[in-house]
Short mmCIF file of the C-alpha atoms (twelve columns), coordinates in Angstrom:
data_MODEL
# 
_entry.id   MODEL 
# 
loop_
_atom_site.group_PDB 
_atom_site.id 
_atom_site.type_symbol 
_atom_site.label_atom_id 
_atom_site.label_alt_id 
_atom_site.label_comp_id 
_atom_site.label_asym_id 
_atom_site.label_seq_id 
_atom_site.Cartn_x 
_atom_site.Cartn_y 
_atom_site.Cartn_z 
_atom_site.pdbx_PDB_model_num 
ATOM 1   C CA . MET A 1   136.811 55.447 113.401 1 
ATOM 2   C CA . SER A 2   133.247 54.262 114.429 1 
ATOM 3   C CA . GLU A 3   131.704 51.329 112.791 1 
ATOM 4   C CA . GLU A 4   128.255 52.441 113.520 1 
ATOM 5   C CA . LEU A 5   126.329 55.447 111.622 1 
ATOM 6   C CA . SER A 6   125.936 58.266 114.056 1 
ATOM 7   C CA . HIS A 7   122.202 59.193 113.108 1 
ATOM 8   C CA . VAL A 8   120.871 55.786 112.945 1 
ATOM 9   C CA . ASP A 9   119.454 53.831 115.889 1 
ATOM 10  C CA . SER A 10  119.714 50.142 116.666 1 
ATOM 11  C CA . SER A 11  116.560 49.511 114.774 1 
ATOM 12  C CA . GLY A 12  117.488 51.409 111.743 1 
ATOM 13  C CA . GLY A 13  115.720 54.546 112.480 1 
ATOM 14  C CA . VAL A 14  117.097 57.944 112.205 1 
ATOM 15  C CA . ARG A 15  117.871 60.043 115.355 1 
ATOM 16  C CA . MET A 16  119.491 63.172 116.164 1 
ATOM 17  C CA . VAL A 17  122.637 62.410 118.299 1 
ATOM 18  C CA . ASP A 18  122.383 63.158 121.866 1 
ATOM 19  C CA . VAL A 19  125.194 65.656 122.807 1 
ATOM 20  C CA . GLY A 20  123.750 66.392 126.356 1 
ATOM 21  C CA . ALA A 21  126.684 64.813 128.295 1 
ATOM 22  C CA . LYS A 22  129.380 66.196 126.175 1 
ATOM 23  C CA . PRO A 23  131.411 68.935 127.609 1 
ATOM 24  C CA . VAL A 24  131.261 72.185 125.939 1 
ATOM 25  C CA . SER A 25  134.633 72.824 123.964 1 
ATOM 26  C CA . GLN A 26  136.022 75.075 121.508 1 
ATOM 27  C CA . ARG A 27  135.379 73.708 118.086 1 
ATOM 28  C CA . ARG A 28  137.039 74.645 114.698 1 
ATOM 29  C CA . ALA A 29  136.533 73.163 111.089 1 
ATOM 30  C CA . ARG A 30  137.885 74.171 107.777 1 
ATOM 31  C CA . ALA A 31  136.322 72.850 104.372 1 
ATOM 32  C CA . ARG A 32  137.212 73.289 100.844 1 
ATOM 33  C CA . ALA A 33  135.275 73.326 97.571  1 
ATOM 34  C CA . VAL A 34  136.620 74.261 93.979  1 
ATOM 35  C CA . VAL A 35  134.832 75.286 90.927  1 
ATOM 36  C CA . ARG A 36  136.769 74.365 87.887  1 
ATOM 37  C CA . MET A 37  136.025 76.627 84.706  1 
ATOM 38  C CA . ALA A 38  137.616 77.792 81.466  1 
ATOM 39  C CA . PRO A 39  140.630 80.286 81.986  1 
ATOM 40  C CA . GLY A 40  138.638 83.034 80.403  1 
ATOM 41  C CA . THR A 41  135.741 82.405 82.806  1 
ATOM 42  C CA . ALA A 42  138.398 82.771 85.720  1 
ATOM 43  C CA . ARG A 43  139.860 86.001 83.949  1 
ATOM 44  C CA . ARG A 44  136.400 87.635 83.886  1 
ATOM 45  C CA . LEU A 45  135.657 86.863 87.655  1 
ATOM 46  C CA . ARG A 46  139.068 88.271 88.463  1 
ATOM 47  C CA . GLU A 47  138.428 91.294 86.620  1 
ATOM 48  C CA . LEU A 48  135.111 92.241 88.342  1 
ATOM 49  C CA . PRO A 49  134.977 95.320 90.630  1 
ATOM 50  C CA . LYS A 50  134.295 94.820 94.345  1 
ATOM 51  C CA . GLY A 51  130.921 93.901 95.244  1 
ATOM 52  C CA . ASP A 52  130.959 91.320 92.455  1 
ATOM 53  C CA . ALA A 53  129.924 87.750 92.099  1 
ATOM 54  C CA . LEU A 54  132.763 86.534 94.452  1 
ATOM 55  C CA . ALA A 55  131.250 88.838 97.171  1 
ATOM 56  C CA . THR A 56  127.843 87.499 96.666  1 
ATOM 57  C CA . ALA A 57  129.371 84.053 96.924  1 
ATOM 58  C CA . GLN A 58  130.999 84.771 100.207 1 
ATOM 59  C CA . ILE A 59  127.922 86.024 101.521 1 
ATOM 60  C CA . ALA A 60  126.072 82.838 100.359 1 
ATOM 61  C CA . GLY A 61  128.528 80.745 102.012 1 
ATOM 62  C CA . ILE A 62  128.187 82.700 105.366 1 
ATOM 63  C CA . MET A 63  124.512 82.862 105.238 1 
ATOM 64  C CA . ALA A 64  124.415 78.897 104.422 1 
ATOM 65  C CA . ALA A 65  126.615 77.964 107.393 1 
ATOM 66  C CA . LYS A 66  124.429 80.042 109.810 1 
ATOM 67  C CA . ARG A 67  121.507 78.019 108.578 1 
ATOM 68  C CA . THR A 68  122.866 74.440 108.203 1 
ATOM 69  C CA . SER A 69  120.689 73.016 110.899 1 
ATOM 70  C CA . GLU A 70  117.564 73.965 108.660 1 
ATOM 71  C CA . LEU A 71  119.341 72.332 105.743 1 
ATOM 72  C CA . ILE A 72  120.764 69.321 106.869 1 
ATOM 73  C CA . PRO A 73  117.782 67.664 108.947 1 
ATOM 74  C CA . LEU A 74  119.756 66.043 111.995 1 
ATOM 75  C CA . CYS A 75  122.098 68.856 112.659 1 
ATOM 76  C CA . HIS A 76  122.204 70.641 115.794 1 
ATOM 77  C CA . PRO A 77  121.553 74.243 115.818 1 
ATOM 78  C CA . LEU A 78  124.967 75.955 116.800 1 
ATOM 79  C CA . PRO A 79  125.971 79.383 118.035 1 
ATOM 80  C CA . LEU A 80  128.776 80.306 115.591 1 
ATOM 81  C CA . SER A 81  131.376 82.424 117.218 1 
ATOM 82  C CA . ALA A 82  133.534 82.957 113.781 1 
ATOM 83  C CA . LEU A 83  132.820 82.331 110.274 1 
ATOM 84  C CA . ALA A 84  134.949 83.219 107.400 1 
ATOM 85  C CA . VAL A 85  134.534 82.110 103.746 1 
ATOM 86  C CA . GLU A 86  137.459 83.171 101.427 1 
ATOM 87  C CA . LEU A 87  137.546 82.832 97.715  1 
ATOM 88  C CA . THR A 88  140.452 82.884 95.477  1 
ATOM 89  C CA . VAL A 89  140.556 83.002 91.585  1 
ATOM 90  C CA . ALA A 90  143.180 80.862 90.386  1 
ATOM 91  C CA . GLU A 91  144.085 80.322 86.566  1 
ATOM 92  C CA . ALA A 92  140.948 78.061 85.783  1 
ATOM 93  C CA . ALA A 93  139.278 77.750 89.131  1 
ATOM 94  C CA . VAL A 94  137.986 79.444 91.974  1 
ATOM 95  C CA . GLU A 95  139.054 77.981 95.203  1 
ATOM 96  C CA . ILE A 96  136.807 78.486 98.352  1 
ATOM 97  C CA . LEU A 97  137.844 77.943 101.944 1 
ATOM 98  C CA . ALA A 98  135.387 78.307 104.754 1 
ATOM 99  C CA . THR A 99  136.336 78.360 108.469 1 
ATOM 100 C CA . VAL A 100 133.928 78.013 111.222 1 
ATOM 101 C CA . GLU A 101 134.310 78.153 115.090 1 
ATOM 102 C CA . THR A 102 131.923 77.732 118.104 1 
ATOM 103 C CA . ALA A 103 131.939 76.719 121.577 1 
ATOM 104 C CA . ALA A 104 129.591 73.957 121.783 1 
ATOM 105 C CA . ARG A 105 129.009 70.320 122.564 1 
ATOM 106 C CA . THR A 106 129.368 69.202 118.837 1 
ATOM 107 C CA . GLY A 107 131.574 70.190 116.024 1 
ATOM 108 C CA . VAL A 108 131.107 72.682 113.210 1 
ATOM 109 C CA . GLU A 109 132.238 70.362 110.152 1 
ATOM 110 C CA . MET A 110 128.741 70.451 108.577 1 
ATOM 111 C CA . GLU A 111 128.767 74.129 108.752 1 
ATOM 112 C CA . ALA A 112 131.959 74.660 107.160 1 
ATOM 113 C CA . LEU A 113 131.288 71.967 104.310 1 
ATOM 114 C CA . THR A 114 127.846 73.765 103.606 1 
ATOM 115 C CA . ALA A 115 129.427 77.268 103.578 1 
ATOM 116 C CA . ALA A 116 131.961 75.837 100.998 1 
ATOM 117 C CA . ALA A 117 129.473 74.170 98.970  1 
ATOM 118 C CA . VAL A 118 126.753 76.890 98.842  1 
ATOM 119 C CA . ALA A 119 129.647 79.455 98.031  1 
ATOM 120 C CA . ALA A 120 130.689 76.968 94.871  1 
ATOM 121 C CA . LEU A 121 127.173 76.695 93.922  1 
ATOM 122 C CA . THR A 122 126.720 80.466 93.909  1 
ATOM 123 C CA . VAL A 123 129.923 81.173 91.835  1 
ATOM 124 C CA . TYR A 124 128.551 78.485 89.442  1 
ATOM 125 C CA . ASP A 125 124.966 80.415 89.320  1 
ATOM 126 C CA . MET A 126 126.981 83.695 88.644  1 
ATOM 127 C CA . ALA A 127 129.095 82.264 85.841  1 
ATOM 128 C CA . LYS A 128 126.933 79.577 84.141  1 
ATOM 129 C CA . ALA A 129 125.768 82.012 81.347  1 
ATOM 130 C CA . VAL A 130 129.399 82.035 79.910  1 
ATOM 131 C CA . ASP A 131 130.571 78.812 80.798  1 
ATOM 132 C CA . LYS A 132 128.460 75.785 80.400  1 
ATOM 133 C CA . GLY A 133 131.501 73.367 81.594  1 
ATOM 134 C CA . MET A 134 132.013 74.248 85.017  1 
ATOM 135 C CA . VAL A 135 132.481 71.601 87.530  1 
ATOM 136 C CA . ILE A 136 132.129 71.612 91.285  1 
ATOM 137 C CA . GLU A 137 134.531 69.456 92.794  1 
ATOM 138 C CA . ASP A 138 136.655 68.535 95.870  1 
ATOM 139 C CA . VAL A 139 134.309 69.569 98.415  1 
ATOM 140 C CA . ARG A 140 135.885 68.118 101.746 1 
ATOM 141 C CA . LEU A 141 136.708 68.555 105.281 1 
ATOM 142 C CA . LEU A 142 140.264 69.855 105.580 1 
ATOM 143 C CA . GLU A 143 140.455 70.081 109.282 1 
ATOM 144 C CA . LYS A 144 138.436 69.408 112.372 1 
ATOM 145 C CA . THR A 145 139.780 70.596 115.897 1 
ATOM 146 C CA . LYS A 146 138.313 70.313 119.430 1 
ATOM 147 C CA . GLU A 147 140.037 72.010 122.610 1 
ATOM 148 C CA . PRO A 148 138.805 72.241 125.944 1 
ATOM 149 C CA . LEU A 149 137.834 75.561 127.377 1 
ATOM 150 C CA . ALA A 150 140.033 77.169 129.706 1 
# 
């Protein structure tokens, strides 16, 4: 683990990381978020028909990942080759798993984290009228891989 912040130069100013000398490689990242809620709220979400709040949250996560470089100031814009946002309603939570892939010089962990976080925020927005006690938690990177291109 580096001792230096990647987006801060030697004088303390912010900078975009220069990835120009890095080789293009296949990169993948998976991130997770959880929206804790009352069991009754989770039941209501499970009972909704297709095209419901969960589909809206899935699309929101996908759209957010595609716009990460516009939301996080120093992120490089990346050509995403694969992107999936899966939502699972548990007993008292919605679990979100975002997986993003690209062939690029830098990783896609910020895109995966953004997708999971925005999907969680969308679930919260969709259910806030019936559950004021929801909590978004455990937004974290699960996996980050890099493989040379064949």
